[in-house]
Biopython code that builds the backbone (N, CA, C, O; Angstrom):
import numpy as np
from Bio.PDB.StructureBuilder import StructureBuilder

atoms = [
    (1, "UNK", "N", (-107.614, -227.885, -162.089)),
    (1, "UNK", "CA", (-108.352, -226.739, -161.586)),
    (1, "UNK", "C", (-109.833, -226.937, -161.872)),
    (1, "UNK", "O", (-110.235, -227.518, -162.880)),
    (2, "UNK", "N", (-110.589, -226.445, -160.972)),
    (2, "UNK", "CA", (-112.031, -226.565, -161.175)),
    (2, "UNK", "C", (-112.528, -225.471, -162.106)),
    (2, "UNK", "O", (-111.824, -224.492, -162.351)),
    (3, "UNK", "N", (-113.715, -225.634, -162.612)),
    (3, "UNK", "CA", (-114.303, -224.676, -163.545)),
    (3, "UNK", "C", (-114.505, -223.320, -162.889)),
    (3, "UNK", "O", (-114.337, -222.290, -163.543)),
    (4, "UNK", "N", (-114.861, -223.298, -161.617)),
    (4, "UNK", "CA", (-115.073, -222.038, -160.902)),
    (4, "UNK", "C", (-113.795, -221.216, -160.792)),
    (4, "UNK", "O", (-113.830, -219.994, -160.939)),
    (5, "UNK", "N", (-112.679, -221.869, -160.537)),
    (5, "UNK", "CA", (-111.388, -221.175, -160.421)),
    (5, "UNK", "C", (-110.977, -220.623, -161.790)),
    (5, "UNK", "O", (-110.475, -219.503, -161.880)),
    (6, "UNK", "N", (-111.183, -221.392, -162.836)),
    (6, "UNK", "CA", (-110.834, -220.933, -164.180)),
    (6, "UNK", "C", (-111.673, -219.725, -164.572)),
    (6, "UNK", "O", (-111.149, -218.775, -165.153)),
    (7, "UNK", "N", (-112.945, -219.746, -164.268)),
    (7, "UNK", "CA", (-113.802, -218.598, -164.574)),
    (7, "UNK", "C", (-113.373, -217.363, -163.789)),
    (7, "UNK", "O", (-113.413, -216.247, -164.306)),
    (8, "UNK", "N", (-112.963, -217.569, -162.539)),
    (8, "UNK", "CA", (-112.500, -216.457, -161.705)),
    (8, "UNK", "C", (-111.229, -215.833, -162.284)),
    (8, "UNK", "O", (-111.102, -214.609, -162.334)),
    (9, "UNK", "N", (-110.293, -216.672, -162.719)),
    (9, "UNK", "CA", (-109.043, -216.168, -163.309)),
    (9, "UNK", "C", (-109.329, -215.414, -164.597)),
    (9, "UNK", "O", (-108.766, -214.343, -164.823)),
    (10, "UNK", "N", (-110.189, -215.953, -165.438)),
    (10, "UNK", "CA", (-110.553, -215.287, -166.691)),
    (10, "UNK", "C", (-111.241, -213.960, -166.401)),
    (10, "UNK", "O", (-110.987, -212.973, -167.092)),
    (11, "UNK", "N", (-112.099, -213.918, -165.400)),
    (11, "UNK", "CA", (-112.787, -212.673, -165.072)),
    (11, "UNK", "C", (-111.818, -211.631, -164.510)),
    (11, "UNK", "O", (-112.097, -210.437, -164.618)),
    (12, "UNK", "N", (-110.713, -212.025, -163.926)),
    (12, "UNK", "CA", (-109.693, -211.087, -163.454)),
    (12, "UNK", "C", (-108.782, -210.625, -164.589)),
    (12, "UNK", "O", (-108.314, -209.486, -164.585)),
    (13, "UNK", "N", (-108.530, -211.500, -165.554)),
    (13, "UNK", "CA", (-107.641, -211.158, -166.657)),
    (13, "UNK", "C", (-108.244, -210.118, -167.584)),
    (13, "UNK", "O", (-107.514, -209.287, -168.124)),
    (14, "UNK", "N", (-109.543, -210.138, -167.781)),
    (14, "UNK", "CA", (-110.172, -209.183, -168.691)),
    (14, "UNK", "C", (-109.965, -207.734, -168.249)),
    (14, "UNK", "O", (-109.539, -206.926, -169.074)),
    (15, "UNK", "N", (-110.240, -207.359, -167.002)),
    (15, "UNK", "CA", (-109.985, -205.962, -166.593)),
    (15, "UNK", "C", (-108.503, -205.574, -166.675)),
    (15, "UNK", "O", (-108.176, -204.449, -167.051)),
    (16, "UNK", "N", (-107.618, -206.498, -166.326)),
    (16, "UNK", "CA", (-106.183, -206.212, -166.404)),
    (16, "UNK", "C", (-105.784, -205.974, -167.858)),
    (16, "UNK", "O", (-105.061, -205.022, -168.154)),
    (17, "UNK", "N", (-106.242, -206.821, -168.754)),
    (17, "UNK", "CA", (-105.962, -206.655, -170.181)),
    (17, "UNK", "C", (-106.507, -205.323, -170.681)),
    (17, "UNK", "O", (-105.833, -204.624, -171.438)),
    (18, "UNK", "N", (-107.718, -204.966, -170.266)),
    (18, "UNK", "CA", (-108.346, -203.710, -170.662)),
    (18, "UNK", "C", (-107.517, -202.513, -170.176)),
    (18, "UNK", "O", (-107.305, -201.568, -170.936)),
    (19, "UNK", "N", (-107.049, -202.539, -168.934)),
    (19, "UNK", "CA", (-106.234, -201.445, -168.392)),
    (19, "UNK", "C", (-104.897, -201.309, -169.129)),
    (19, "UNK", "O", (-104.435, -200.195, -169.373)),
    (20, "UNK", "N", (-104.284, -202.423, -169.476)),
    (20, "UNK", "CA", (-103.022, -202.381, -170.222)),
    (20, "UNK", "C", (-103.238, -201.754, -171.600)),
    (20, "UNK", "O", (-102.440, -200.922, -172.031)),
    (21, "UNK", "N", (-104.289, -202.139, -172.282)),
    (21, "UNK", "CA", (-104.592, -201.576, -173.598)),
    (21, "UNK", "C", (-104.870, -200.080, -173.483)),
    (21, "UNK", "O", (-104.378, -199.301, -174.299)),
    (22, "UNK", "N", (-105.645, -199.666, -172.489)),
    (22, "UNK", "CA", (-105.937, -198.235, -172.289)),
    (22, "UNK", "C", (-104.646, -197.452, -172.031)),
    (22, "UNK", "O", (-104.480, -196.345, -172.543)),
    (23, "UNK", "N", (-103.745, -198.017, -171.250)),
    (23, "UNK", "CA", (-102.469, -197.362, -170.967)),
    (23, "UNK", "C", (-101.674, -197.170, -172.256)),
    (23, "UNK", "O", (-101.135, -196.092, -172.507)),
    (24, "UNK", "N", (-101.607, -198.218, -173.065)),
    (24, "UNK", "CA", (-100.820, -198.151, -174.297)),
    (24, "UNK", "C", (-101.432, -197.214, -175.332)),
    (24, "UNK", "O", (-100.700, -196.572, -176.085)),
    (25, "UNK", "N", (-102.746, -197.123, -175.383)),
    (25, "UNK", "CA", (-103.413, -196.323, -176.408)),
    (25, "UNK", "C", (-103.574, -194.865, -176.000)),
    (25, "UNK", "O", (-103.437, -193.976, -176.840)),
    (26, "UNK", "N", (-103.861, -194.603, -174.732)),
    (26, "UNK", "CA", (-104.195, -193.245, -174.318)),
    (26, "UNK", "C", (-103.095, -192.585, -173.485)),
    (26, "UNK", "O", (-102.630, -191.501, -173.836)),
    (27, "UNK", "N", (-102.685, -193.201, -172.421)),
    (27, "UNK", "CA", (-101.800, -192.543, -171.454)),
    (27, "UNK", "C", (-100.375, -192.411, -171.973)),
    (27, "UNK", "O", (-99.788, -191.336, -171.851)),
    (28, "UNK", "N", (-99.811, -193.436, -172.533)),
    (28, "UNK", "CA", (-98.417, -193.394, -172.997)),
    (28, "UNK", "C", (-98.183, -192.339, -174.081)),
    (28, "UNK", "O", (-97.218, -191.584, -173.966)),
    (29, "UNK", "N", (-99.013, -192.244, -175.131)),
    (29, "UNK", "CA", (-98.808, -191.183, -176.120)),
    (29, "UNK", "C", (-98.967, -189.780, -175.522)),
    (29, "UNK", "O", (-98.260, -188.852, -175.918)),
    (30, "UNK", "N", (-99.886, -189.627, -174.578)),
    (30, "UNK", "CA", (-100.071, -188.319, -173.930)),
    (30, "UNK", "C", (-98.825, -187.924, -173.140)),
    (30, "UNK", "O", (-98.414, -186.764, -173.169)),
    (31, "UNK", "N", (-98.225, -188.877, -172.438)),
    (31, "UNK", "CA", (-97.000, -188.590, -171.685)),
    (31, "UNK", "C", (-95.867, -188.191, -172.627)),
    (31, "UNK", "O", (-95.112, -187.265, -172.329)),
    (32, "UNK", "N", (-95.744, -188.872, -173.748)),
    (32, "UNK", "CA", (-94.692, -188.535, -174.723)),
    (32, "UNK", "C", (-94.895, -187.132, -175.275)),
    (32, "UNK", "O", (-93.937, -186.373, -175.421)),
    (33, "UNK", "N", (-96.144, -186.785, -175.582)),
    (33, "UNK", "CA", (-96.446, -185.459, -176.119)),
    (33, "UNK", "C", (-96.135, -184.371, -175.092)),
    (33, "UNK", "O", (-95.564, -183.338, -175.440)),
    (34, "UNK", "N", (-96.501, -184.592, -173.847)),
    (34, "UNK", "CA", (-96.222, -183.619, -172.786)),
    (34, "UNK", "C", (-94.719, -183.461, -172.560)),
    (34, "UNK", "O", (-94.248, -182.353, -172.303)),
    (35, "UNK", "N", (-93.973, -184.540, -172.652)),
    (35, "UNK", "CA", (-92.519, -184.479, -172.484)),
    (35, "UNK", "C", (-91.889, -183.657, -173.610)),
    (35, "UNK", "O", (-91.002, -182.841, -173.360)),
    (36, "UNK", "N", (-92.340, -183.868, -174.843)),
    (36, "UNK", "CA", (-91.822, -183.102, -175.978)),
    (36, "UNK", "C", (-92.184, -181.627, -175.849)),
    (36, "UNK", "O", (-91.371, -180.761, -176.175)),
    (37, "UNK", "N", (-93.392, -181.331, -175.378)),
    (37, "UNK", "CA", (-93.827, -179.940, -175.195)),
    (37, "UNK", "C", (-92.986, -179.246, -174.130)),
    (37, "UNK", "O", (-92.577, -178.099, -174.308)),
    (38, "UNK", "N", (-92.728, -179.942, -173.022)),
    (38, "UNK", "CA", (-91.901, -179.378, -171.946)),
    (38, "UNK", "C", (-90.491, -179.118, -172.442)),
    (38, "UNK", "O", (-89.905, -178.084, -172.122)),
    (39, "UNK", "N", (-89.942, -180.033, -173.212)),
    (39, "UNK", "CA", (-88.598, -179.866, -173.762)),
    (39, "UNK", "C", (-88.551, -178.660, -174.702)),
    (39, "UNK", "O", (-87.586, -177.896, -174.684)),
    (40, "UNK", "N", (-89.594, -178.490, -175.525)),
    (40, "UNK", "CA", (-89.662, -177.347, -176.437)),
    (40, "UNK", "C", (-89.715, -176.047, -175.643)),
    (40, "UNK", "O", (-89.020, -175.088, -175.979)),
    (41, "UNK", "N", (-90.530, -176.007, -174.598)),
    (41, "UNK", "CA", (-90.659, -174.792, -173.801)),
    (41, "UNK", "C", (-89.376, -174.475, -173.031)),
    (41, "UNK", "O", (-89.051, -173.305, -172.829)),
    (42, "UNK", "N", (-88.653, -175.494, -172.605)),
    (42, "UNK", "CA", (-87.400, -175.273, -171.885)),
    (42, "UNK", "C", (-86.259, -174.839, -172.806)),
    (42, "UNK", "O", (-85.264, -174.292, -172.330)),
    (43, "UNK", "N", (-86.385, -175.072, -174.108)),
    (43, "UNK", "CA", (-85.307, -174.739, -175.039)),
    (43, "UNK", "C", (-85.462, -173.358, -175.675)),
    (43, "UNK", "O", (-84.696, -173.011, -176.574)),
    (44, "UNK", "N", (-86.424, -172.574, -175.232)),
    (44, "UNK", "CA", (-86.651, -171.241, -175.798)),
    (44, "UNK", "C", (-85.475, -170.331, -175.467)),
    (44, "UNK", "O", (-84.986, -170.318, -174.337)),
    (45, "UNK", "N", (-85.027, -169.571, -176.462)),
    (45, "UNK", "CA", (-83.905, -168.636, -176.299)),
    (45, "UNK", "C", (-84.333, -167.255, -176.772)),
    (45, "UNK", "O", (-85.299, -167.111, -177.522)),
    (46, "UNK", "N", (-83.607, -166.252, -176.325)),
    (46, "UNK", "CA", (-83.849, -164.884, -176.787)),
    (46, "UNK", "C", (-83.634, -164.842, -178.293)),
    (46, "UNK", "O", (-82.642, -165.366, -178.800)),
    (47, "UNK", "N", (-84.560, -164.222, -179.000)),
    (47, "UNK", "CA", (-84.486, -164.123, -180.460)),
    (47, "UNK", "C", (-85.406, -165.092, -181.177)),
    (47, "UNK", "O", (-85.667, -164.923, -182.368)),
    (48, "UNK", "N", (-85.907, -166.110, -180.476)),
    (48, "UNK", "CA", (-86.823, -167.075, -181.090)),
    (48, "UNK", "C", (-88.175, -166.427, -181.340)),
    (48, "UNK", "O", (-88.612, -165.562, -180.581)),
    (49, "UNK", "N", (-88.830, -166.852, -182.407)),
    (49, "UNK", "CA", (-90.198, -166.431, -182.698)),
    (49, "UNK", "C", (-91.120, -167.470, -182.059)),
    (49, "UNK", "O", (-90.924, -168.670, -182.247)),
    (50, "UNK", "N", (-92.121, -167.013, -181.307)),
    (50, "UNK", "CA", (-93.017, -167.935, -180.623)),
    (50, "UNK", "C", (-94.474, -167.609, -180.938)),
    (50, "UNK", "O", (-94.799, -166.514, -181.398)),
    (51, "UNK", "N", (-95.340, -168.582, -180.680)),
    (51, "UNK", "CA", (-96.775, -168.356, -180.736)),
    (51, "UNK", "C", (-97.358, -168.906, -179.438)),
    (51, "UNK", "O", (-97.048, -170.029, -179.040)),
    (52, "UNK", "N", (-98.199, -168.116, -178.782)),
    (52, "UNK", "CA", (-98.810, -168.551, -177.534)),
    (52, "UNK", "C", (-100.042, -169.404, -177.822)),
    (52, "UNK", "O", (-100.501, -169.489, -178.961)),
    (53, "UNK", "N", (-100.565, -170.028, -176.783)),
    (53, "UNK", "CA", (-101.771, -170.835, -176.952)),
    (53, "UNK", "C", (-102.972, -169.962, -177.287)),
    (53, "UNK", "O", (-103.995, -170.467, -177.749)),
    (54, "UNK", "N", (-102.859, -168.655, -177.059)),
    (54, "UNK", "CA", (-103.920, -167.721, -177.415)),
    (54, "UNK", "C", (-103.781, -167.167, -178.818)),
    (54, "UNK", "O", (-104.639, -166.408, -179.269)),
    (55, "UNK", "N", (-102.713, -167.535, -179.519)),
    (55, "UNK", "CA", (-102.518, -167.101, -180.899)),
    (55, "UNK", "C", (-101.667, -165.854, -181.054)),
    (55, "UNK", "O", (-101.518, -165.361, -182.173)),
    (56, "UNK", "N", (-101.103, -165.324, -179.980)),
    (56, "UNK", "CA", (-100.242, -164.145, -180.074)),
    (56, "UNK", "C", (-98.866, -164.585, -180.544)),
    (56, "UNK", "O", (-98.273, -165.515, -179.998)),
    (57, "UNK", "N", (-98.366, -163.897, -181.573)),
    (57, "UNK", "CA", (-97.048, -164.213, -182.113)),
    (57, "UNK", "C", (-96.094, -163.082, -181.784)),
    (57, "UNK", "O", (-96.477, -161.912, -181.790)),
    (58, "UNK", "N", (-94.844, -163.437, -181.497)),
    (58, "UNK", "CA", (-93.872, -162.407, -181.193)),
    (58, "UNK", "C", (-92.470, -162.963, -181.089)),
    (58, "UNK", "O", (-92.248, -164.168, -181.211)),
    (59, "UNK", "N", (-91.531, -162.066, -180.861)),
    (59, "UNK", "CA", (-90.115, -162.405, -180.751)),
    (59, "UNK", "C", (-89.710, -162.307, -179.285)),
    (59, "UNK", "O", (-90.019, -161.322, -178.615)),
    (60, "UNK", "N", (-89.017, -163.332, -178.789)),
    (60, "UNK", "CA", (-88.581, -163.364, -177.398)),
    (60, "UNK", "C", (-87.464, -162.334, -177.206)),
    (60, "UNK", "O", (-86.461, -162.353, -177.920)),
    (61, "UNK", "N", (-87.650, -161.431, -176.228)),
    (61, "UNK", "CA", (-86.622, -160.427, -175.961)),
    (61, "UNK", "C", (-86.026, -160.563, -174.558)),
    (61, "UNK", "O", (-84.967, -160.002, -174.277)),
    (62, "UNK", "N", (-86.714, -161.316, -173.664)),
    (62, "UNK", "CA", (-86.192, -161.493, -172.317)),
    (62, "UNK", "C", (-86.792, -162.754, -171.709)),
    (62, "UNK", "O", (-87.971, -163.045, -171.906)),
    (63, "UNK", "N", (-85.972, -163.502, -170.967)),
    (63, "UNK", "CA", (-86.427, -164.696, -170.275)),
    (63, "UNK", "C", (-86.000, -164.583, -168.819)),
    (63, "UNK", "O", (-84.822, -164.392, -168.516)),
    (64, "UNK", "N", (-86.975, -164.703, -167.923)),
    (64, "UNK", "CA", (-86.695, -164.656, -166.490)),
    (64, "UNK", "C", (-87.517, -165.744, -165.818)),
    (64, "UNK", "O", (-88.734, -165.615, -165.689)),
    (65, "UNK", "N", (-86.863, -166.808, -165.393)),
    (65, "UNK", "CA", (-87.517, -167.964, -164.776)),
    (65, "UNK", "C", (-88.628, -168.491, -165.681)),
    (65, "UNK", "O", (-88.351, -168.953, -166.788)),
    (66, "UNK", "N", (-89.870, -168.431, -165.231)),
    (66, "UNK", "CA", (-90.995, -168.931, -166.028)),
    (66, "UNK", "C", (-91.724, -167.817, -166.760)),
    (66, "UNK", "O", (-92.780, -168.055, -167.346)),
    (67, "UNK", "N", (-91.188, -166.622, -166.737)),
    (67, "UNK", "CA", (-91.819, -165.469, -167.388)),
    (67, "UNK", "C", (-90.988, -165.057, -168.603)),
    (67, "UNK", "O", (-89.781, -164.836, -168.509)),
    (68, "UNK", "N", (-91.662, -164.961, -169.733)),
    (68, "UNK", "CA", (-90.982, -164.608, -170.985)),
    (68, "UNK", "C", (-91.601, -163.335, -171.523)),
    (68, "UNK", "O", (-92.824, -163.210, -171.591)),
    (69, "UNK", "N", (-90.748, -162.381, -171.908)),
    (69, "UNK", "CA", (-91.225, -161.138, -172.500)),
    (69, "UNK", "C", (-91.051, -161.239, -174.004)),
    (69, "UNK", "O", (-89.972, -161.558, -174.503)),
    (70, "UNK", "N", (-92.149, -160.958, -174.725)),
    (70, "UNK", "CA", (-92.087, -160.988, -176.185)),
    (70, "UNK", "C", (-92.412, -159.604, -176.728)),
    (70, "UNK", "O", (-93.061, -158.783, -176.081)),
    (71, "UNK", "N", (-91.930, -159.385, -177.945)),
    (71, "UNK", "CA", (-92.179, -158.137, -178.665)),
    (71, "UNK", "C", (-93.040, -158.503, -179.862)),
    (71, "UNK", "O", (-92.696, -159.403, -180.629)),
    (72, "UNK", "N", (-94.155, -157.808, -180.021)),
    (72, "UNK", "CA", (-95.074, -158.177, -181.082)),
    (72, "UNK", "C", (-95.622, -156.933, -181.778)),
    (72, "UNK", "O", (-95.709, -155.862, -181.177)),
    (73, "UNK", "N", (-95.981, -157.082, -183.020)),
    (73, "UNK", "CA", (-96.610, -156.003, -183.778)),
    (73, "UNK", "C", (-95.635, -154.962, -184.292)),
    (73, "UNK", "O", (-94.446, -154.975, -183.976)),
    (74, "UNK", "N", (-96.177, -154.063, -185.094)),
    (74, "UNK", "CA", (-95.387, -152.988, -185.700)),
    (74, "UNK", "C", (-94.899, -152.013, -184.633)),
    (74, "UNK", "O", (-93.804, -151.460, -184.741)),
    (75, "UNK", "N", (-95.723, -151.805, -183.595)),
    (75, "UNK", "CA", (-95.362, -150.878, -182.521)),
    (75, "UNK", "C", (-94.377, -151.492, -181.532)),
    (75, "UNK", "O", (-93.969, -150.836, -180.573)),
    (76, "UNK", "N", (-93.997, -152.731, -181.758)),
    (76, "UNK", "CA", (-93.092, -153.470, -180.882)),
    (76, "UNK", "C", (-93.600, -153.465, -179.440)),
    (76, "UNK", "O", (-92.862, -153.160, -178.503)),
    (77, "UNK", "N", (-94.861, -153.807, -179.292)),
    (77, "UNK", "CA", (-95.491, -153.899, -177.984)),
    (77, "UNK", "C", (-94.866, -155.059, -177.213)),
    (77, "UNK", "O", (-94.667, -156.146, -177.756)),
    (78, "UNK", "N", (-94.564, -154.814, -175.951)),
    (78, "UNK", "CA", (-93.963, -155.859, -175.113)),
    (78, "UNK", "C", (-95.062, -156.516, -174.288)),
    (78, "UNK", "O", (-95.880, -155.839, -173.664)),
    (79, "UNK", "N", (-95.067, -157.864, -174.294)),
    (79, "UNK", "CA", (-96.056, -158.650, -173.564)),
    (79, "UNK", "C", (-95.306, -159.697, -172.754)),
    (79, "UNK", "O", (-94.389, -160.348, -173.256)),
    (80, "UNK", "N", (-95.705, -159.854, -171.493)),
    (80, "UNK", "CA", (-95.125, -160.907, -170.656)),
    (80, "UNK", "C", (-96.084, -162.092, -170.647)),
    (80, "UNK", "O", (-97.286, -161.934, -170.435)),
    (81, "UNK", "N", (-95.535, -163.277, -170.879)),
    (81, "UNK", "CA", (-96.321, -164.512, -170.849)),
    (81, "UNK", "C", (-95.570, -165.544, -170.022)),
    (81, "UNK", "O", (-94.351, -165.473, -169.866)),
    (82, "UNK", "N", (-96.320, -166.499, -169.501)),
    (82, "UNK", "CA", (-95.680, -167.595, -168.792)),
    (82, "UNK", "C", (-95.176, -168.626, -169.792)),
    (82, "UNK", "O", (-95.736, -168.783, -170.877)),
    (83, "UNK", "N", (-94.128, -169.315, -169.418)),
    (83, "UNK", "CA", (-93.504, -170.316, -170.289)),
    (83, "UNK", "C", (-94.510, -171.385, -170.724)),
    (83, "UNK", "O", (-94.466, -171.832, -171.870)),
    (84, "UNK", "N", (-95.406, -171.800, -169.839)),
    (84, "UNK", "CA", (-96.364, -172.862, -170.172)),
    (84, "UNK", "C", (-97.420, -172.405, -171.176)),
    (84, "UNK", "O", (-98.155, -173.237, -171.710)),
    (85, "UNK", "N", (-97.511, -171.092, -171.447)),
    (85, "UNK", "CA", (-98.500, -170.576, -172.398)),
    (85, "UNK", "C", (-97.964, -170.569, -173.834)),
    (85, "UNK", "O", (-98.658, -170.117, -174.744)),
    (86, "UNK", "N", (-96.754, -171.058, -174.045)),
    (86, "UNK", "CA", (-96.157, -171.058, -175.383)),
    (86, "UNK", "C", (-96.510, -172.356, -176.085)),
    (86, "UNK", "O", (-96.301, -173.450, -175.560)),
    (87, "UNK", "N", (-97.056, -172.204, -177.302)),
    (87, "UNK", "CA", (-97.537, -173.345, -178.064)),
    (87, "UNK", "C", (-96.515, -173.849, -179.074)),
    (87, "UNK", "O", (-96.362, -175.057, -179.253)),
    (88, "UNK", "N", (-95.813, -172.927, -179.737)),
    (88, "UNK", "CA", (-94.827, -173.346, -180.731)),
    (88, "UNK", "C", (-93.681, -172.343, -180.797)),
    (88, "UNK", "O", (-93.829, -171.177, -180.431)),
    (89, "UNK", "N", (-92.544, -172.825, -181.272)),
    (89, "UNK", "CA", (-91.330, -172.016, -181.346)),
    (89, "UNK", "C", (-90.694, -172.167, -182.719)),
    (89, "UNK", "O", (-90.575, -173.271, -183.250)),
    (90, "UNK", "N", (-90.283, -171.022, -183.287)),
    (90, "UNK", "CA", (-89.475, -171.033, -184.499)),
    (90, "UNK", "C", (-88.111, -170.477, -184.093)),
    (90, "UNK", "O", (-88.003, -169.294, -183.768)),
    (91, "UNK", "N", (-87.081, -171.299, -184.107)),
    (91, "UNK", "CA", (-85.772, -170.832, -183.640)),
    (91, "UNK", "C", (-85.267, -169.644, -184.464)),
    (91, "UNK", "O", (-85.597, -169.504, -185.642)),
    (92, "UNK", "N", (-84.458, -168.788, -183.820)),
    (92, "UNK", "CA", (-83.885, -167.637, -184.509)),
    (92, "UNK", "C", (-82.882, -168.128, -185.538)),
    (92, "UNK", "O", (-82.252, -169.172, -185.367)),
    (93, "UNK", "N", (-82.743, -167.348, -186.625)),
    (93, "UNK", "CA", (-81.862, -167.759, -187.722)),
    (93, "UNK", "C", (-80.416, -167.361, -187.503)),
    (93, "UNK", "O", (-79.525, -167.915, -188.147)),
    (94, "UNK", "N", (-80.158, -166.418, -186.616)),
    (94, "UNK", "CA", (-78.784, -165.945, -186.395)),
    (94, "UNK", "C", (-78.189, -166.636, -185.173)),
    (94, "UNK", "O", (-78.033, -166.036, -184.110)),
    (95, "UNK", "N", (-77.860, -167.927, -185.355)),
    (95, "UNK", "CA", (-77.268, -168.716, -184.248)),
    (95, "UNK", "C", (-75.779, -168.748, -184.378)),
    (95, "UNK", "O", (-75.100, -169.356, -183.551)),
]
sb = StructureBuilder()
sb.init_structure("model")
sb.init_model(0)
sb.init_chain("A")
sb.init_seg("    ")
for serial, (resi, resn, name, xyz) in enumerate(atoms, 1):
    if name == "N":
        sb.init_residue(resn, " ", resi, " ")
    sb.init_atom(name, np.array(xyz, "f"), 0.0, 1.0, " ", f" {name:<3s}", serial, name[0])
structure = sb.get_structure()
C-alpha cells in the first residue's frame, strides 16, 4: 500500500474510534438508566409511596393509563400526575 492510502485509512479510523468511545461512555449508560426508570414507572401499584420530579410526595390511590392519583399531606389532598413525572417509588409494605 502506498503512504497516501495508509494515511487515508488512519484518518478514517480516528473518527470511527471516537464515535465508538462516545457511544460506550455517554449513550449506552443513558439508555440503561432510561430503561430502568421506565421499568420503575411501569411497576407502580396502588399503595406505593412515590415522589414526583417536582418533589411532591404521596401515596398512590388510583392508576388509570398514564395518569396516577396520589394522596398527600395531612388533609389527604388528591393530586393527579402523569406516570412520567414520577421520580422514585417506595413499595407498599402490605404485599
